SELUMDO-322456 format. One line per 8 residues: number of its first residue (from 1); for each residue x, y, z of C-alpha. Coordinates in Angstrom, 2 decimals, m for minus. Layout:
NUM) X:Y:Z  ...
END
This chain:
1) 88.96:83.56:101.12  86.33:83.91:98.38  87.40:81.57:95.52  84.03:82.14:93.84  85.01:84.19:90.76  82.94:87.00:92.14  82.88:90.43:93.77  81.12:91.51:97.00
9) 77.94:92.68:95.27  74.81:93.74:97.20  72.33:91.08:98.17  69.59:92.63:96.00  71.08:90.90:92.96  70.79:87.21:92.17  74.34:86.88:90.85  77.36:88.91:89.88
17) 76.35:89.07:86.21  73.06:90.72:87.07  74.87:93.20:89.31  77.46:94.22:86.72  74.87:94.64:83.97  72.64:96.73:86.23  75.55:98.93:87.28  76.67:99.56:83.70
25) 73.12:100.42:82.71  72.76:102.85:85.62  76.00:104.76:85.14  75.35:105.24:81.43  71.65:106.15:81.65  71.37:108.33:84.77  71.93:111.92:83.75  72.12:113.10:87.35
33) 74.79:110.53:88.18  76.84:111.63:85.18  76.55:115.28:86.20  77.55:114.59:89.79  80.40:112.27:88.75  82.56:114.42:86.51  79.96:116.75:85.01  80.36:119.54:87.56
41) 83.22:121.04:89.53  82.93:122.83:92.84  85.00:125.76:91.54  82.17:126.67:89.19  79.53:126.55:91.92  79.19:130.33:92.24  80.32:131.39:88.77  77.32:130.14:86.81
49) 73.84:131.66:86.60  71.73:129.93:87.67  74.22:128.29:90.02  74.89:124.57:90.08  72.61:123.91:93.03  69.57:125.23:91.23  70.64:123.66:87.95  71.25:120.17:89.29
57) 68.36:119.52:91.64  64.60:119.81:91.11  62.62:122.17:93.31  61.19:119.40:95.51  64.72:118.31:96.45  65.76:121.86:97.28  62.67:122.37:99.44  63.46:119.21:101.36
65) 67.10:120.21:101.85  66.00:123.64:103.14  64.17:121.94:106.01  67.05:119.75:107.23  70.59:120.44:108.37  73.70:118.78:106.93  74.10:116.01:109.56  70.56:114.81:108.82
73) 71.12:114.99:105.07  74.33:112.97:105.36  72.55:110.42:107.53  69.87:110.08:104.87  72.45:109.51:102.13  74.72:107.14:104.02  73.06:105.53:107.00  69.27:105.83:107.13
81) 67.24:102.66:106.64  65.25:103.51:103.52  62.83:100.71:104.30  61.37:103.07:106.90  59.98:105.27:104.13  58.64:102.30:102.18  56.59:101.33:105.22  55.61:104.88:106.13
89) 54.02:105.97:102.84  51.57:103.03:102.50  50.44:103.64:106.08  49.51:107.18:105.06  47.37:106.02:102.18  50.10:106.49:99.57  50.43:110.25:100.11  53.39:112.11:101.57
97) 51.46:115.14:102.84  52.03:115.87:106.53  54.44:112.93:106.94  57.51:113.77:109.00  61.09:112.60:109.23  63.29:114.00:112.00  61.00:116.96:112.68  60.73:117.87:109.03
105) 59.24:116.68:105.74  60.11:113.24:104.40  62.40:113.01:101.34  60.82:113.23:97.89  60.30:109.88:96.19  62.72:110.79:93.38  65.48:111.55:95.91  64.87:108.26:97.72
113) 65.02:106.45:94.40  68.37:108.02:93.53  69.83:107.19:96.96  68.60:103.61:96.59  70.24:103.27:93.16  73.61:104.47:94.45  73.51:102.15:97.45  72.43:99.20:95.30
121) 75.37:99.58:92.95  78.04:100.15:95.56  80.11:97.10:96.44  79.86:95.79:99.99  82.69:97.24:102.02  82.88:95.26:105.24  85.35:92.55:106.23  84.28:88.91:105.97
129) 83.14:87.50:109.30  86.31:85.47:109.83  88.52:88.57:109.47  86.62:90.93:111.75  88.84:90.12:114.71  91.52:92.23:113.04  90.47:95.43:114.76  92.12:98.84:114.69
137) 95.73:98.66:115.77  95.73:94.90:116.33  98.74:93.21:114.83  100.59:89.97:114.42  103.71:92.04:113.80  106.51:92.24:116.32  107.33:95.76:117.47  110.69:95.79:115.72
145) 108.99:94.76:112.45  106.33:97.47:112.77  108.97:100.20:112.97  107.86:103.39:111.20  104.20:102.31:110.95  101.24:104.15:112.40  98.17:102.26:113.62  96.49:102.44:110.19
153) 99.56:101.05:108.43  99.92:98.27:111.01  96.31:97.25:110.36  96.85:97.23:106.58  100.17:95.39:106.63  99.01:92.83:109.21  95.84:92.00:107.29  97.36:91.91:103.81
161) 100.42:89.91:104.87  98.17:87.36:106.53  95.91:87.33:103.46  98.62:86.67:100.85  100.25:84.07:103.10  96.92:82.23:103.32  96.40:82.63:99.57  99.80:81.11:98.81
169) 99.05:78.16:101.12  95.72:77.55:99.39  97.41:77.75:95.99  99.83:75.08:97.12  97.08:72.75:98.32  94.65:73.35:95.45  97.02:73.58:92.48  100.27:72.14:93.89
177) 101.85:75.48:93.13  104.41:76.58:95.71  104.99:80.34:95.57  108.74:80.96:95.76  108.82:84.77:95.71  106.44:87.64:96.40  107.04:90.61:94.07  105.90:93.89:95.61
185) 104.94:96.48:92.97  105.84:99.94:94.26  107.21:98.85:97.63  107.88:102.35:99.00  109.27:101.94:102.52  108.66:98.18:102.14  106.37:97.78:105.13  104.48:94.88:103.53
193) 107.56:93.14:102.15  109.38:93.41:105.47  106.46:91.85:107.33  106.40:88.93:104.88  110.17:88.44:105.00  110.27:88.33:108.81  108.83:85.65:111.11  106.26:84.18:111.24
201) 106.01:84.23:107.42  109.69:84.23:106.36  108.84:84.60:102.67  111.26:85.63:99.94  110.31:89.11:98.75  111.44:91.15:95.75  110.69:94.84:96.32  110.31:96.95:93.17
209) 110.67:100.67:93.80  111.54:103.64:91.57  112.92:106.01:94.23  116.41:105.30:95.61  115.62:107.31:98.73  112.78:104.94:99.60  115.03:101.93:99.08  117.75:103.37:101.32
217) 115.17:104.14:104.01  113.69:100.66:103.74  117.11:99.04:104.09  117.72:101.07:107.21  114.46:99.81:108.71  115.45:96.25:107.76  118.26:96.59:110.29  115.85:97.66:113.03
225) 113.57:94.76:112.08  116.56:92.37:112.47  116.10:91.35:108.85  119.58:92.65:108.10  122.55:93.92:110.07  124.97:96.70:109.47  128.33:95.52:108.25  131.31:96.65:110.26
233) 133.40:99.03:108.17  137.18:98.96:108.57  138.80:102.20:107.46  141.96:104.24:107.78  140.90:106.78:110.40  143.41:109.41:109.35  142.43:109.18:105.71  138.72:109.21:106.62
241) 139.10:112.33:108.79  141.03:114.01:106.03  138.18:113.31:103.61  135.58:114.58:106.07  137.28:117.65:107.56  140.20:118.50:105.29  143.91:118.13:105.82  144.36:121.19:108.11
249) 141.73:120.00:110.61  143.08:116.49:110.47  146.54:117.67:111.49  145.04:119.41:114.54  143.14:116.28:115.51  146.29:114.21:115.05  148.25:116.38:117.54  145.75:115.63:120.30
257) 145.27:111.98:119.42  147.24:109.09:120.85  150.22:107.82:118.95  148.56:104.59:117.91  148.74:103.12:114.45  145.55:103.24:112.42  144.26:100.16:110.69  145.60:99.67:107.15
265) 143.38:101.19:104.46  140.92:98.99:102.62  140.82:98.80:98.85  137.09:99.43:98.73  134.72:101.30:100.99  131.22:99.80:100.96  128.35:102.15:100.26  125.53:102.49:102.80
273) 123.32:100.38:100.54  125.82:97.53:100.34  126.57:97.76:104.07  123.64:95.49:104.84  123.88:91.77:105.14  121.44:89.08:106.13  121.17:87.71:109.62  121.03:84.20:108.17
281) 122.72:82.42:105.32  120.59:84.09:102.68  118.50:87.25:102.98  114.76:87.05:102.30  114.75:90.58:100.87  115.92:91.82:97.51  115.51:95.41:96.37  115.40:96.34:92.70
289) 115.33:99.96:91.65  113.14:100.21:88.58  110.45:102.31:86.95  107.51:100.06:86.10  106.00:100.93:82.72  104.08:97.72:82.05  103.62:94.21:83.39  106.62:92.61:81.66
297) 108.98:91.35:84.36  111.69:89.84:82.14  114.29:92.40:83.27  113.26:91.90:86.89  113.68:88.13:86.59  117.17:88.66:85.21  118.11:90.79:88.21  116.56:88.30:90.63
305) 119.22:85.78:89.52  121.94:88.10:90.77  122.94:89.07:94.29  124.22:92.50:95.28  127.23:91.79:93.09  126.33:91.21:89.41  128.90:88.45:89.12  127.40:86.37:91.95
313) 124.34:84.27:91.15  121.56:84.21:93.72  121.46:80.66:95.18  117.82:81.10:96.25  116.76:80.82:92.60  118.04:77.45:91.45  114.97:76.78:89.29  112.29:78.85:87.53
321) 110.47:80.80:90.26  106.76:80.86:90.96  105.86:84.46:91.65  102.92:86.17:93.32  102.67:89.89:92.47  101.37:91.88:95.42  100.90:95.52:96.29  99.51:97.61:99.12
329) 97.76:100.65:97.63  99.15:100.76:94.10  98.59:104.22:92.66  96.88:104.73:89.31  98.09:102.56:86.43  100.60:100.72:88.62  97.85:98.32:89.65  96.98:97.74:85.98
337) 100.62:96.83:85.31  100.54:94.44:88.25  97.42:92.72:86.95  98.82:92.42:83.42  101.93:90.72:84.78  99.88:87.53:85.20  99.46:87.17:81.43  102.82:88.58:80.34
345) 105.03:86.37:82.52  104.78:82.56:82.73  106.43:82.66:86.17  103.69:84.83:87.70  101.17:82.40:89.17  98.92:84.82:91.04  98.29:88.49:91.73  96.77:90.14:94.81
353) 96.68:93.91:94.62  94.97:96.72:96.54  94.59:99.93:94.56  94.20:103.60:95.45  94.64:107.08:93.91  92.14:106.62:91.08  92.83:110.23:90.07  96.25:109.08:88.82
361) 94.73:106.64:86.34  95.01:107.56:82.70  92.06:107.34:80.31  91.87:104.85:77.47  88.90:106.40:75.69  88.47:109.92:74.35  85.46:111.85:75.71  82.12:111.48:73.99
369) 80.79:114.75:72.55  77.39:115.70:73.89  77.43:113.40:76.92  75.69:114.74:80.06  79.00:114.85:81.91  80.31:117.52:79.51  77.27:119.77:79.39  77.84:121.80:82.56
377) 81.63:122.01:82.46  83.41:125.07:81.19  86.47:124.49:78.96  89.34:123.33:81.13  92.89:122.67:79.99  93.59:120.02:82.62  90.33:118.21:81.92  91.01:118.23:78.17
385) 94.58:117.02:78.63  93.74:114.10:80.91  90.70:113.06:78.85  92.57:112.87:75.56  95.52:110.65:76.48  93.98:107.50:74.93  96.50:105.48:76.94  96.18:101.71:76.34
393) 97.31:101.14:79.95  94.50:103.26:81.38  90.86:102.82:82.34  88.93:100.81:81.32  90.96:97.60:81.22  88.28:95.10:80.27  86.69:94.61:76.87  83.30:94.57:78.55
401) 83.70:98.13:79.84  85.55:99.25:76.73  82.85:98.11:74.32  79.71:98.54:76.41  77.07:100.14:74.16  74.70:102.79:75.51  72.59:105.71:74.35  75.55:108.13:74.10
409) 77.93:105.78:72.32  80.28:103.03:73.38  82.54:102.49:76.39  82.64:103.54:80.07  84.42:106.79:80.89  85.24:108.58:84.13  87.12:111.87:83.88  89.64:113.08:86.44
417) 86.99:114.88:88.51  84.94:111.70:88.89  88.05:109.68:89.76  89.20:112.22:92.33  85.80:112.09:94.02  86.02:108.29:94.06  88.93:108.58:96.50  86.62:110.16:99.09
425) 85.30:108.04:101.97  82.00:109.72:102.96  81.01:106.96:105.37  84.09:107.84:107.45  83.35:111.56:107.64  83.03:112.99:111.13  81.36:116.26:112.06  84.78:117.88:112.46
433) 85.85:116.60:109.03  82.70:117.95:107.40  83.01:121.38:108.98  86.62:121.57:107.85  86.35:120.61:104.20  82.94:122.21:103.63  84.53:125.47:104.78  87.60:124.98:102.59
441) 85.51:124.26:99.51  83.22:127.23:100.19  86.19:129.59:100.58  87.73:128.35:97.32  84.45:128.64:95.39  83.82:132.12:96.77  87.36:133.20:95.92  86.70:131.96:92.39
449) 83.70:134.30:92.29  85.94:137.21:93.25  88.41:136.25:90.50  85.53:136.22:88.02  84.09:139.57:89.11  87.52:141.21:89.00  88.31:139.90:85.52  91.11:137.53:86.48
457) 89.22:134.58:84.95  86.61:134.32:82.21  82.96:133.60:82.79  82.07:129.92:82.15  80.37:129.47:78.79  78.08:126.92:77.09  76.33:125.98:80.30  72.95:124.27:80.30
465) 69.77:125.48:81.98  68.04:123.46:84.66  65.16:122.48:82.40  67.71:121.06:79.93  69.33:119.03:82.70  66.03:117.59:83.86  65.26:116.63:80.28  68.69:115.02:79.89
473) 68.14:112.90:82.99  65.07:111.39:81.35  66.36:111.42:77.76  70.17:111.20:77.70  70.18:110.54:73.95  68.91:114.06:73.31  72.25:115.70:74.21  74.08:117.71:71.59
481) 77.59:119.07:71.65  78.14:122.78:71.60  81.04:124.93:70.48  83.03:126.62:73.20  85.58:129.34:72.99  89.03:128.94:74.47  89.31:130.18:78.02  92.18:131.73:79.94
489) 94.60:129.42:81.67  92.85:127.99:84.73  94.07:129.02:88.16  95.28:126.08:90.22  95.68:127.42:93.74  96.48:124.21:95.59  96.60:123.98:99.35  97.38:126.80:101.76
497) 98.81:126.74:105.26  96.38:125.87:108.01  96.25:129.42:109.49  94.93:130.68:106.14  91.59:128.95:106.82  90.95:130.83:110.08  88.57:133.15:108.22  87.61:134.04:104.67
505) 89.63:137.24:104.94  92.83:135.42:105.88  92.13:132.86:103.15  91.81:135.49:100.41  94.94:137.31:101.54  96.93:134.06:101.63  95.59:133.04:98.20  96.48:136.39:96.65
513) 99.96:136.22:98.16  100.49:132.75:96.68  99.21:133.70:93.24  101.41:136.81:93.27  104.45:134.50:93.11  103.08:132.52:90.14  104.70:133.39:86.79  101.41:132.66:85.02
521) 99.12:134.75:87.20  101.19:137.36:89.04  100.55:140.10:86.45  96.77:139.57:86.44  96.66:139.47:90.24  98.64:142.70:90.49  96.40:144.38:87.93  92.98:143.29:89.20
529) 93.34:142.46:92.90  95.83:145.00:94.20  93.08:147.32:95.46  90.81:144.63:96.93  89.92:145.89:100.40  89.11:143.94:103.54  85.63:145.45:103.54  84.94:144.19:100.03
537) 86.17:140.71:100.90  83.91:140.58:103.94  80.98:141.81:101.87  81.40:138.81:99.54  81.32:136.46:102.51  78.15:138.07:103.83  76.43:138.10:100.44  77.07:134.41:99.70
545) 76.97:132.96:103.23  73.68:131.16:102.54  75.34:129.31:99.66  77.67:127.38:101.95  75.02:124.82:102.83  74.01:124.43:99.19  77.64:123.86:98.18  77.97:121.33:100.99
553) 74.94:119.43:99.69  76.34:119.31:96.15  79.76:118.16:97.38  78.19:115.49:99.60  76.08:114.11:96.75  79.15:114.10:94.49  81.14:112.06:97.02  78.16:109.81:97.77
561) 77.61:109.09:94.06  81.32:108.54:93.38  81.23:105.40:95.52  79.78:103.76:92.42  82.71:105.11:90.38  85.13:103.27:92.67  83.02:100.12:92.48  83.00:100.31:88.68
569) 86.79:100.75:88.50  87.31:97.69:90.71  84.77:95.60:88.78  86.48:96.56:85.52  89.76:95.15:86.84  88.05:91.97:87.95  86.30:91.72:84.55  89.66:92.00:82.79
577) 91.01:89.08:84.80  87.93:87.04:83.93  88.54:87.71:80.23  92.11:86.33:80.26  92.38:82.78:78.98  95.15:81.71:81.36  93.45:83.00:84.52  91.52:80.20:86.22
585) 89.96:82.17:89.06  89.49:85.84:89.90  87.70:87.63:92.68  87.51:90.82:94.74  87.45:90.81:98.52  87.63:93.24:101.44  90.88:92.93:103.39  90.78:96.01:105.65
593) 88.25:97.57:107.95  86.65:100.35:105.87  86.55:102.63:108.90  90.35:102.37:109.19  91.40:102.08:105.55  88.63:102.76:103.01  90.65:101.63:99.98  90.16:98.09:101.20
601) 89.39:95.96:98.11  91.96:93.41:96.97  91.78:92.18:93.37  92.98:88.58:93.08  93.79:86.51:90.01  95.08:82.92:89.98  96.48:80.94:87.08  96.22:77.55:88.72
END
């Protein structure tokens, strides 16, 4: 366990302060980073002239990419030892002419510099040495406790349960603070809470969940895990059959049944939810159905003092509890609410939360006019809506990120496109994965070109030329906002069935069929695409086939760069904890194997 008020920053930096300052400077001054992280969208790849590939990258980059295939390019971005090039160039007298890398030219110096910057500002993502024994599928969970979990979930639950158990023990020894209850924010099927409530941990867990269906399913799995047992239900069989099948059917059943007396009817029939009881004197699990809107747990604490019946006090809470708020992959703002609980509730002594789904975060700051990230984007209703929420619960949390001054203004911003890319895990991509999603993205971008040519959508406006982009990268303060006309409602196609991706022809036909059922787009599709022939569709594929690799390069660099977006979001949360007066210690640590579960960073705060 870290206990160093720090984050797993790269070894290049002397301390965490130097790392954070360098990262903030980079993400606000690099024009290319801002374009790749929110400033472009793959749907517009083939609808702009010149296209995004030519606009984004200088000629020397494009020439290098032309000479290498995608596996080599991905290796360069993600795995290649860049020190090789630092040694190679001096040996050649400082020139790059005739130097080779993998049977082709070596990368341009500017490309190597950009790759280095991204790697330098990405948090370390490997498990601490003492936790590396927790390999894929290994588990301290009994089989009946791991019910419903796949190997990935077993790895996550095993590691995080062990982690928070160790954290609570260290809190007890360091601060004489005995954690009485673990409060799971967004418990879902309660895999984590169940593991903590069962041996060997046997902790008291309060599971907060908004969906009754999840709670019912979790209670059912509690029975399998031997955490609870199903209560025997005594009922009047004749009355029960009558309720199930109707009186006429019941009379027929009664004629063939034995002439035995049924048990007397009970006054109350327990519901499936209340038909669970503990295997011991007092259950370790308590479920509370609630929608979490902030970190205030006063209503939760009130319910914790009650058992399943509101009139019966819970004997496990005889004194003010000491709570640890935990969560396994809290989506969006839910993690922010969990962190804020440490300052809003005296009973919360610590938090340990693993986040995910950064695309579901809201935005605290309105977009800056004229920033590089807005220069290449066409007007987009979804982008405008998500960027103008000004939600105080959203990103950024910390004052440091909120008030950071830079050439374009004040504050750190990541729009929904940047946050969606931050959920990618490029270091886990396999060749099969790459072939699959590169093809999907190419089909969608090419279909967008058809929609543009046929008049279903408008041509993107107010785009910048490549020379403007290159100038912005060097001089971000020179950006100016431009006026844009309102566009037609964007087409959100969503996912299609797997057979649709067998070829571009089947994809287009499936996409048209889906849009034909949309109230917003069915009329335009019928008007403009009804006569689209198979031959014309195939001609588009042939004409733009060479663009697939270029699109794949752009997408790969977007995902590669967005690793810094994820790091910044996590550091912002840690910075917020550091800013709170009552928080004694705060740190970020890896708790899962990145190759198994890439959203593997736990944010910890301790009151002491």
